[in-house]
N, CA, C and O of each residue as an XYZ file, in Angstrom:
784
protein
N     125.567    138.359    107.236
C     126.740    138.426    106.392
C     127.960    138.034    107.205
O     128.066    138.343    108.392
N     128.857    137.362    106.554
C     130.124    136.944    107.139
C     131.224    137.696    106.415
O     131.185    137.817    105.191
N     132.191    138.195    107.137
C     133.303    138.906    106.498
C     134.629    138.323    106.948
O     134.839    138.076    108.135
N     135.522    138.104    105.993
C     136.905    137.737    106.297
C     137.703    139.023    106.281
O     137.717    139.741    105.281
N     138.363    139.314    107.378
C     139.108    140.561    107.498
C     140.547    140.221    107.854
O     140.792    139.397    108.735
N     141.486    140.842    107.185
C     142.890    140.603    107.492
C     143.777    141.467    106.628
O     143.330    142.096    105.669
N     145.042    141.482    106.990
C     146.018    142.265    106.234
C     146.173    141.694    104.834
O     145.752    140.572    104.552
N     146.779    142.477    103.976
C     147.101    142.016    102.631
C     148.002    140.789    102.746
O     148.987    140.801    103.484
N     147.661    139.737    102.016
C     148.454    138.513    102.059
C     148.071    137.543    103.153
O     148.725    136.511    103.309
N     147.017    137.842    103.930
C     146.647    136.966    105.042
C     145.808    135.765    104.608
O     145.584    134.852    105.403
N     145.343    135.755    103.360
C     144.629    134.578    102.862
C     143.150    134.772    102.589
O     142.432    133.791    102.395
N     142.671    136.012    102.567
C     141.240    136.252    102.332
C     140.806    135.729    100.961
O     139.838    134.976    100.853
N     141.522    136.132     99.930
C     141.156    135.707     98.568
C     141.371    134.211     98.377
O     140.554    133.545     97.741
N     142.459    133.680     98.920
C     142.737    132.243     98.797
C     141.624    131.435     99.456
O     141.199    130.412     98.918
N     141.151    131.885    100.613
C     140.057    131.197    101.296
C     138.802    131.221    100.437
O     138.115    130.208    100.304
N     138.504    132.382     99.851
C     137.325    132.505     98.990
C     137.441    131.599     97.767
O     136.504    130.871     97.438
N     138.582    131.645     97.099
C     138.793    130.818     95.905
C     138.778    129.327     96.248
O     138.252    128.517     95.484
N     139.354    128.968     97.391
C     139.389    127.565     97.812
C     137.993    127.014     98.042
O     137.715    125.856     97.727
N     137.118    127.840     98.590
C     135.766    127.367     98.887
C     135.007    126.976     97.626
O     134.033    126.226     97.692
N     135.450    127.481     96.478
C     134.802    127.147     95.206
C     135.691    126.283     94.312
O     135.378    126.069     93.141
N     136.797    125.790     94.863
C     137.781    124.993     94.116
C     138.238    125.725     92.855
O     138.278    125.142     91.772
N     138.576    126.981     93.001
C     139.031    127.776     91.866
C     140.547    127.973     91.851
O     141.072    128.756     91.060
N     141.232    127.266     92.720
C     142.693    127.277     92.699
C     143.118    126.012     91.958
O     142.697    124.918     92.331
N     143.941    126.136     90.920
C     144.351    124.936     90.178
C     144.943    123.888     91.119
O     145.753    124.205     91.991
N     144.527    122.642     90.930
C     144.978    121.560     91.818
C     146.500    121.452     91.876
O     147.053    121.112     92.922
N     147.176    121.732     90.777
C     148.640    121.649     90.754
C     149.258    122.707     91.667
O     150.379    122.531     92.145
N     148.543    123.799     91.913
C     149.074    124.884     92.734
C     148.704    124.727     94.207
O     149.104    125.539     95.040
N     147.942    123.686     94.526
C     147.464    123.512     95.897
C     148.415    122.661     96.728
O     149.017    121.701     96.248
N     148.521    123.045     97.963
C     149.152    122.192     98.959
C     148.322    122.372    100.217
O     148.496    123.341    100.955
N     147.422    121.435    100.453
C     146.519    121.540    101.591
C     147.151    120.822    102.773
O     147.354    119.608    102.740
N     147.457    121.581    103.816
C     148.041    120.993    105.014
C     146.960    120.410    105.918
O     147.129    119.332    106.488
N     145.854    121.129    106.042
C     144.750    120.641    106.865
C     143.513    121.472    106.557
O     143.591    122.510    105.901
N     142.389    121.005    107.034
C     141.149    121.751    106.881
C     140.188    121.119    105.895
O     140.576    120.365    105.003
N     138.944    121.446    106.082
C     137.876    120.933    105.232
C     136.867    122.044    105.003
O     136.749    122.967    105.809
N     136.140    121.948    103.895
C     135.086    122.911    103.602
C     133.799    122.121    103.406
O     133.686    121.313    102.483
N     132.833    122.362    104.283
C     131.553    121.658    104.233
C     130.450    122.640    103.875
O     130.493    123.812    104.249
N     129.461    122.141    103.142
C     128.332    122.970    102.718
C     127.042    122.251    103.089
O     126.879    121.065    102.802
N     126.133    122.970    103.725
C     124.847    122.403    104.111
C     123.838    122.701    103.008
O     123.394    123.838    102.846
N     123.487    121.672    102.260
C     122.503    121.826    101.179
C     121.228    121.103    101.583
O     121.147    119.875    101.541
N     120.247    121.885    101.971
C     118.944    121.333    102.369
C     119.089    120.237    103.425
O     118.438    119.195    103.339
N     119.941    120.476    104.416
C     120.121    119.533    105.510
C     121.178    118.468    105.265
O     121.557    117.755    106.194
N     121.655    118.347    104.051
C     122.693    117.368    103.731
C     124.063    118.042    103.790
O     124.274    119.079    103.162
N     124.987    117.455    104.540
C     126.342    117.991    104.661
C     127.193    117.490    103.493
O     127.387    116.286    103.328
N     127.693    118.415    102.696
C     128.464    118.053    101.504
C     129.902    118.548    101.661
O     130.123    119.735    101.898
N     130.885    117.643    101.529
C     132.298    118.038    101.650
C     132.806    118.654    100.342
O     133.234    117.934     99.440
N     132.757    119.969    100.243
C     133.179    120.637     99.010
C     134.632    120.341     98.669
O     135.002    120.255     97.498
N     135.445    120.188     99.698
C     136.875    119.963     99.487
C     137.179    118.643     98.783
O     138.275    118.471     98.249
N     136.234    117.713     98.773
C     136.520    116.419     98.144
C     135.660    116.141     96.908
O     135.675    115.026     96.386
N     134.913    117.140     96.437
C     134.115    116.945     95.225
C     135.012    116.959     93.984
O     136.039    117.636     93.951
N     134.607    116.207     92.979
C     135.328    116.233     91.701
C     135.051    117.569     91.009
O     134.146    118.304     91.403
N     135.834    117.874     89.982
C     135.611    119.113     89.225
C     134.196    119.169     88.672
O     133.545    120.212     88.725
N     133.720    118.046     88.140
C     132.373    117.997     87.554
C     131.304    118.237     88.619
O     130.351    118.982     88.391
N     131.466    117.603     89.782
C     130.496    117.798     90.867
C     130.516    119.250     91.353
O     129.470    119.841     91.621
N     131.709    119.807     91.460
C     131.832    121.190     91.929
C     131.235    122.167     90.931
O     130.683    123.198     91.316
N     131.345    121.846     89.662
C     130.784    122.709     88.614
C     129.286    122.926     88.838
O     128.776    124.022     88.604
N     128.582    121.884     89.291
C     127.141    122.033     89.516
C     126.847    122.918     90.728
O     125.760    123.486     90.833
N     127.802    123.033     91.634
C     127.622    123.906     92.800
C     127.852    125.364     92.458
O     127.147    126.256     92.931
N     128.863    125.584     91.619
C     129.193    126.960     91.257
C     128.033    127.586     90.515
O     127.423    126.963     89.646
N     127.743    128.783     90.856
C     126.693    129.605     90.269
C     125.318    129.241     90.808
O     124.530    130.142     91.098
N     124.991    127.944     90.957
C     123.673    127.585     91.490
C     123.613    127.720     93.012
O     122.656    128.282     93.546
N     124.615    127.217     93.703
C     124.627    127.247     95.166
C     125.511    128.377     95.697
O     125.112    129.140     96.577
N     126.721    128.464     95.141
C     127.699    129.456     95.583
C     128.223    130.178     94.343
O     128.634    129.542     93.372
N     128.205    131.485     94.384
C     128.739    132.263     93.260
C     129.725    133.283     93.811
O     129.759    133.548     95.013
N     130.517    133.845     92.924
C     131.568    134.754     93.377
C     131.661    135.990     92.494
O     131.574    135.913     91.269
N     131.838    137.126     93.149
C     132.158    138.379     92.467
C     133.658    138.566     92.668
O     134.130    138.657     93.801
N     134.397    138.623     91.579
C     135.851    138.705     91.664
C     136.328    140.145     91.825
O     135.606    141.092     91.513
N     137.563    140.294     92.319
C     138.175    141.611     92.557
C     138.296    142.444     91.299
O     137.951    143.626     91.298
N     138.774    141.850     90.247
C     139.122    142.590     89.037
C     138.222    142.195     87.873
O     138.507    141.215     87.185
N     137.140    142.935     87.639
C     136.240    142.551     86.551
C     136.907    142.572     85.181
O     136.502    141.828     84.288
N     137.920    143.413     85.001
C     138.563    143.489     83.688
C     139.290    142.195     83.355
O     139.332    141.793     82.192
N     139.861    141.540     84.354
C     140.545    140.278     84.089
C     139.594    139.089     84.211
O     139.864    138.028     83.648
N     138.494    139.246     84.930
C     137.533    138.155     85.084
C     136.605    138.042     83.876
O     136.112    136.955     83.573
N     136.367    139.155     83.188
C     135.516    139.135     81.998
C     136.360    138.829     80.760
O     137.506    139.267     80.655
N     135.790    138.086     79.839
C     136.471    137.736     78.591
C     136.415    138.936     77.644
O     135.322    139.353     77.261
N     137.557    139.500     77.257
C     137.548    140.702     76.420
C     137.028    140.474     75.004
O     136.669    141.431     74.319
N     136.981    139.216     74.555
C     136.548    138.946     73.182
C     135.076    138.547     73.069
O     134.604    138.209     71.983
N     134.351    138.585     74.190
C     132.915    138.267     74.180
C     132.130    139.455     74.712
O     132.599    140.170     75.597
N     130.936    139.664     74.172
C     130.099    140.737     74.716
C     129.690    140.367     76.134
O     129.693    139.194     76.508
N     129.341    141.368     76.910
C     128.935    141.142     78.299
C     127.686    140.267     78.356
O     127.574    139.379     79.200
N     126.749    140.531     77.444
C     125.531    139.725     77.404
C     125.817    138.270     77.123
O     125.229    137.388     77.749
N     126.715    138.004     76.185
C     127.061    136.625     75.830
C     127.692    135.901     77.018
O     127.466    134.704     77.203
N     128.475    136.611     77.819
C     129.125    135.983     78.970
C     128.113    135.589     80.040
O     128.200    134.504     80.615
N     127.157    136.472     80.304
C     126.114    136.139     81.283
C     125.217    135.042     80.704
O     124.800    134.134     81.423
N     124.925    135.129     79.413
C     124.132    134.114     78.710
C     124.773    132.736     78.896
O     124.088    131.770     79.229
N     126.085    132.651     78.680
C     126.804    131.375     78.806
C     126.720    130.821     80.226
O     126.559    129.616     80.417
N     126.829    131.701     81.221
C     126.736    131.254     82.619
C     125.371    130.620     82.887
O     125.280    129.588     83.550
N     124.323    131.238     82.372
C     122.970    130.702     82.568
C     122.801    129.408     81.772
O     122.304    128.414     82.301
N     123.208    129.419     80.520
C     123.038    128.270     79.630
C     123.775    127.036     80.141
O     123.311    125.912     79.948
N     124.914    127.237     80.786
C     125.702    126.124     81.326
C     124.982    125.422     82.470
O     125.096    124.206     82.624
N     124.240    126.183     83.272
C     123.674    125.626     84.501
C     122.169    125.410     84.492
O     121.658    124.635     85.300
N     121.455    126.069     83.608
C     119.997    125.952     83.597
C     119.504    125.522     82.222
O     120.084    125.897     81.203
N     118.452    124.748     82.195
C     117.871    124.294     80.925
C     116.766    125.257     80.506
O     115.593    125.052     80.817
N     117.158    126.298     79.801
C     116.206    127.301     79.329
C     116.440    127.538     77.844
O     117.538    127.311     77.337
N     115.393    128.001     77.144
C     115.582    128.301     75.723
C     116.273    129.652     75.558
O     116.351    130.439     76.502
N     116.773    129.912     74.356
C     117.569    131.118     74.068
C     116.847    132.408     74.415
O     117.424    133.311     75.021
N     115.584    132.489     74.028
C     114.820    133.713     74.270
C     114.678    133.980     75.768
O     114.819    135.117     76.218
N     114.398    132.932     76.534
C     114.251    133.067     77.989
C     115.571    133.490     78.625
O     115.592    134.321     79.533
N     116.673    132.913     78.146
C     117.986    133.268     78.698
C     118.303    134.735     78.422
O     118.778    135.441     79.310
N     118.046    135.198     77.203
C     118.337    136.603     76.877
C     117.490    137.539     77.735
O     117.991    138.547     78.235
N     116.201    137.209     77.910
C     115.326    138.031     78.764
C     115.857    138.059     80.195
O     115.843    139.095     80.860
N     116.323    136.901     80.652
C     116.872    136.819     82.010
C     118.121    137.690     82.140
O     118.304    138.366     83.152
N     118.974    137.676     81.124
C     120.176    138.524     81.128
C     119.791    139.997     81.249
O     120.343    140.723     82.076
N     118.853    140.428     80.431
C     118.434    141.835     80.448
C     117.825    142.203     81.796
O     118.051    143.300     82.307
N     117.052    141.281     82.369
C     116.448    141.532     83.686
C     117.529    141.620     84.767
O     117.444    142.451     85.671
N     118.537    140.763     84.667
C     119.655    140.818     85.614
C     120.387    142.151     85.505
O     120.714    142.765     86.521
N     120.645    142.600     84.278
C     121.320    143.885     84.084
C     120.493    145.015     84.685
O     121.036    145.954     85.268
N     119.186    144.915     84.539
C     118.297    145.917     85.131
C     118.367    145.850     86.656
O     118.414    146.883     87.324
N     118.375    144.625     87.210
C     118.363    144.459     88.667
C     119.642    144.959     89.331
O     119.622    145.336     90.503
N     120.759    144.968     88.590
C     122.007    145.502     89.152
C     122.214    146.961     88.738
O     123.305    147.517     88.861
N     121.140    147.553     88.248
C     121.070    148.990     87.964
C     122.044    149.446     86.880
O     122.651    150.511     86.982
N     122.180    148.625     85.847
C     122.963    149.040     84.684
C     122.069    149.869     83.766
O     120.942    149.467     83.479
N     122.551    151.011     83.306
C     121.745    151.823     82.395
C     121.682    151.157     81.014
O     122.676    150.607     80.539
N     120.530    151.210     80.387
C     120.357    150.695     79.024
C     120.848    149.244     78.898
O     121.848    148.984     78.230
N     120.140    148.297     79.542
C     120.558    146.890     79.530
C     120.808    146.307     78.137
O     121.702    145.476     77.973
N     120.031    146.730     77.132
C     120.230    146.190     75.777
C     121.590    146.613     75.216
O     122.262    145.824     74.553
N     121.986    147.841     75.480
C     123.299    148.316     75.020
C     124.418    147.560     75.744
O     125.402    147.147     75.131
N     124.246    147.388     77.055
C     125.253    146.666     77.848
C     125.370    145.227     77.346
O     126.472    144.686     77.253
N     124.241    144.615     77.027
C     124.224    143.228     76.537
C     125.121    143.080     75.306
O     125.822    142.078     75.162
N     125.098    144.070     74.428
C     125.868    144.020     73.184
C     127.258    144.651     73.289
O     127.996    144.686     72.304
N     127.617    145.147     74.469
C     128.908    145.820     74.654
C     129.991    144.834     75.077
O     129.721    143.824     75.727
N     131.218    145.154     74.691
C     132.385    144.402     75.149
C     132.890    145.053     76.434
O     132.656    146.243     76.649
N     133.580    144.295     77.296
C     134.040    144.858     78.567
C     134.806    146.177     78.439
O     134.621    147.070     79.265
N     135.660    146.317     77.423
C     136.461    147.542     77.302
C     135.600    148.771     76.988
O     136.076    149.901     77.096
N     134.358    148.560     76.606
C     133.462    149.671     76.293
C     132.709    150.182     77.523
O     131.941    151.139     77.429
N     132.930    149.544     78.672
C     132.221    149.905     79.901
C     133.166    150.516     80.924
O     134.378    150.304     80.879
N     132.593    151.272     81.840
C     133.376    151.827     82.953
C     133.671    150.714     83.959
O     133.095    149.629     83.878
N     134.568    150.989     84.905
C     134.892    150.008     85.942
C     133.673    149.594     86.750
O     133.482    148.410     87.029
N     132.850    150.563     87.127
C     131.643    150.263     87.899
C     130.649    149.434     87.110
O     130.005    148.542     87.661
N     130.520    149.723     85.816
C     129.611    148.942     84.972
C     130.107    147.507     84.819
O     129.313    146.567     84.842
N     131.422    147.337     84.662
C     131.980    145.982     84.562
C     131.716    145.204     85.853
O     131.385    144.019     85.814
N     131.864    145.875     86.990
C     131.620    145.190     88.257
C     130.150    144.794     88.377
O     129.841    143.728     88.910
N     129.248    145.632     87.892
C     127.821    145.296     87.908
C     127.525    144.112     86.987
O     126.670    143.282     87.298
N     128.226    144.030     85.857
C     128.076    142.863     84.976
C     128.521    141.607     85.724
O     127.868    140.567     85.639
N     129.636    141.706     86.459
C     130.116    140.561     87.249
C     129.095    140.160     88.313
O     128.883    138.972     88.557
N     128.467    141.144     88.942
C     127.443    140.848     89.949
C     126.256    140.161     89.276
O     125.730    139.181     89.803
N     125.831    140.668     88.115
C     124.728    140.042     87.375
C     125.066    138.591     87.032
O     124.221    137.706     87.163
N     126.302    138.351     86.592
C     126.724    136.994     86.253
C     126.691    136.101     87.494
O     126.242    134.956     87.432
N     127.164    136.626     88.609
C     127.167    135.852     89.851
C     125.745    135.508     90.297
O     125.516    134.446     90.878
N     124.802    136.392     90.030
C     123.412    136.177     90.443
C     122.598    135.386     89.422
O     121.440    135.059     89.680
N     123.180    135.077     88.281
C     122.434    134.541     87.144
C     121.645    133.265     87.423
O     120.615    133.037     86.788
N     122.094    132.435     88.344
C     121.388    131.183     88.646
C     120.860    131.157     90.079
O     120.669    130.087     90.656
N     120.626    132.333     90.645
C     120.056    132.473     91.996
C     120.826    131.704     93.068
O     120.262    130.811     93.701
N     122.094    132.028     93.283
C     122.874    131.301     94.292
C     122.368    131.588     95.704
O     121.746    132.618     95.965
N     122.649    130.659     96.598
C     122.282    130.857     98.004
C     123.352    131.662     98.731
O     123.058    132.395     99.675
N     124.598    131.517     98.282
C     125.715    132.252     98.884
C     126.433    133.018     97.782
O     126.706    132.487     96.706
N     126.726    134.260     98.073
C     127.462    135.103     97.135
C     128.762    135.531     97.808
O     128.737    136.234     98.818
N     129.888    135.112     97.258
C     131.190    135.503     97.790
C     131.646    136.744     97.035
O     131.728    136.741     95.806
N     131.937    137.791     97.771
C     132.406    139.037     97.159
C     133.862    139.241     97.567
O     134.146    139.625     98.702
N     134.772    138.986     96.650
C     136.205    139.104     96.931
C     136.661    140.524     96.619
O     137.030    140.838     95.487
N     136.632    141.367     97.629
C     137.003    142.777     97.494
C     136.404    143.391     96.226
O     137.134    143.823     95.333
N     135.066    143.425     96.155
C     134.396    143.840     94.914
C     134.535    145.315     94.569
O     134.102    145.739     93.497
N     135.130    146.102     95.454
C     135.272    147.535     95.155
C     136.716    147.937     94.860
O     137.020    149.123     94.741
N     137.604    146.948     94.743
C     139.001    147.238     94.410
C     139.077    147.971     93.075
O     138.376    147.615     92.128
N     139.911    148.976     93.001
C     140.180    149.736     91.769
C     138.998    150.563     91.279
O     138.983    150.996     90.126
N     138.002    150.788     92.144
C     136.882    151.653     91.770
C     136.998    152.953     92.549
O     137.501    152.966     93.672
N     136.533    154.045     91.956
C     136.606    155.302     92.697
C     135.596    155.286     93.843
O     134.688    154.455     93.866
N     135.757    156.200     94.783
C     134.993    156.194     96.031
C     133.487    156.236     95.790
O     132.738    155.531     96.467
N     133.034    157.040     94.850
C     131.604    157.147     94.570
C     131.053    155.821     94.058
O     129.988    155.381     94.491
N     131.771    155.188     93.140
C     131.330    153.909     92.578
C     131.415    152.816     93.643
O     130.560    151.932     93.685
N     132.440    152.865     94.510
C     132.537    151.903     95.612
C     131.269    151.941     96.450
O     130.699    150.902     96.781
N     130.834    153.147     96.788
C     129.629    153.302     97.612
C     128.412    152.723     96.895
O     127.593    152.049     97.519
N     128.284    152.975     95.600
C     127.151    152.451     94.828
C     127.153    150.920     94.820
O     126.104    150.297     94.982
N     128.331    150.315     94.632
C     128.433    148.851     94.602
C     128.100    148.274     95.979
O     127.393    147.270     96.070
N     128.600    148.895     97.049
C     128.300    148.422     98.405
C     126.812    148.531     98.708
O     126.236    147.636     99.327
N     126.189    149.622     98.274
C     124.742    149.781     98.481
C     123.967    148.716     97.707
O     122.968    148.193     98.200
N     124.420    148.398     96.507
C     123.781    147.350     95.709
C     123.894    146.001     96.419
O     122.909    145.266     96.500
N     125.072    145.668     96.929
C     125.256    144.398     97.645
C     124.374    144.364     98.889
O     123.821    143.319     99.231
N     124.243    145.491     99.557
C     123.386    145.555    100.742
C     121.926    145.282    100.369
O     121.221    144.583    101.096
N     121.475    145.827     99.245
C     120.100    145.565     98.794
C     119.927    144.085     98.433
O     118.875    143.503     98.697
N     120.945    143.482     97.838
C     120.881    142.062     97.498
C     120.759    141.210     98.755
O     120.064    140.195     98.764
N     121.439    141.632     99.811
C     121.383    140.903    101.077
C     119.946    140.852    101.589
O     119.533    139.846    102.167
N     119.191    141.908    101.388
C     117.796    141.948    101.837
C     116.911    140.999    101.038
O     115.807    140.666    101.468
N     117.398    140.559     99.866
C     116.640    139.637     99.021
C     117.013    138.188     99.319
O     116.815    137.314     98.476
N     117.546    137.929    100.498
C     117.869    136.578    100.955
C     119.076    135.949    100.274
O     119.211    134.726    100.256
N     119.940    136.764     99.721
C     121.221    136.251     99.232
C     122.220    136.570    100.330
O     122.301    137.711    100.784
N     122.966    135.594    100.751
C     123.870    135.787    101.880
C     125.289    135.997    101.392
O     125.989    135.035    101.076
N     125.717    137.246    101.329
C     127.093    137.488    100.880
C     128.118    137.107    101.941
O     127.896    137.298    103.137
N     129.221    136.576    101.494
C     130.392    136.370    102.337
C     131.490    137.190    101.679
O     131.772    137.005    100.495
N     132.104    138.079    102.417
C     133.026    139.031    101.802
C     134.422    138.926    102.375
O     134.611    138.608    103.549
N     135.392    139.198    101.526
C     136.777    139.259    102.000
C     137.237    140.703    101.865
O     138.057    141.035    101.009
N     136.702    141.540    102.715
C     137.033    142.958    102.615
C     136.677    143.685    103.899
O     135.547    143.596    104.379
N     137.636    144.399    104.450
C     137.359    145.202    105.643
C     136.370    146.309    105.322
O     135.567    146.689    106.174
N     136.418    146.827    104.106
C     135.497    147.894    103.706
C     134.063    147.414    103.817
O     133.212    148.108    104.373
N     133.791    146.221    103.286
C     132.426    145.701    103.327
C     132.039    145.370    104.755
O     130.916    145.657    105.171
N     132.957    144.765    105.522
C     132.630    144.433    106.901
C     132.198    145.679    107.650
O     131.224    145.648    108.403
N     132.914    146.770    107.450
C     132.575    147.997    108.166
C     131.205    148.521    107.755
O     130.577    149.265    108.509
N     130.738    148.145    106.578
C     129.427    148.595    106.110
C     128.293    147.826    106.747
O     127.353    148.426    107.268
N     128.369    146.473    106.714
C     127.183    145.762    107.164
C     127.367    144.322    107.587
O     126.364    143.629    107.754
N     128.559    143.830    107.769
C     128.733    142.459    108.240
C     128.515    142.401    109.742
O     128.964    143.273    110.486
N     127.820    141.364    110.172
C     127.571    141.184    111.598
C     128.625    140.289    112.248
O     128.809    140.323    113.464
N     129.317    139.486    111.432
C     130.240    138.509    111.982
C     131.572    138.542    111.245
O     131.716    137.911    110.197
N     132.546    139.271    111.782
C     133.849    139.262    111.116
C     134.691    138.070    111.555
O     134.646    137.671    112.719
N     135.447    137.510    110.644
C     136.458    136.514    110.969
C     137.780    137.179    110.632
O     138.033    137.522    109.477
N     138.613    137.360    111.628
C     139.857    138.098    111.431
C     140.994    137.112    111.213
O     141.260    136.253    112.054
N     141.656    137.248    110.076
C     142.795    136.388    109.755
C     144.075    137.056    110.238
O     144.227    138.269    110.095
N     145.008    136.276    110.814
C     146.250    136.866    111.315
C     147.126    137.373    110.189
O     148.210    137.899    110.439
């Protein structure tokens, strides 16, 4: 695991978002630097991919768990529909297979009663449950790298511990999390990168 550690405002989230081209181009001013990704031995310059090319990388190769699940989840769609859409966008599967995959993902992130969660809207879930839905969505297409941008922000201490333990178990399943959080680094990162 790799961890970005730094004070508030040092660029942890910006670095994470930049690696997936999730900062609007109009808001960018890149002074220097490049982001390269090794895909099966081929070096790919993520920083110069088009939006369409980058779209194929997101979720399949690199996925992200965002800080605030309440703002990252669409309040007008059920949680199941949101994970369904993530899978449907990137994988060619039939509806029944996608729904089964959603329920299995909800089970794998230890959500109680996956069928109920599938039909629930974000406001009907607790903060910890919303974060687990975000983790399920991030895992939906089996990414090789999982970026966790302070995934325990705004969660109570008990739920923070549960989410960190879940991420640790995911790490054992060959998903390599990269985190922007001192909390996570202190738990299990072997290589911190400290931002000034």
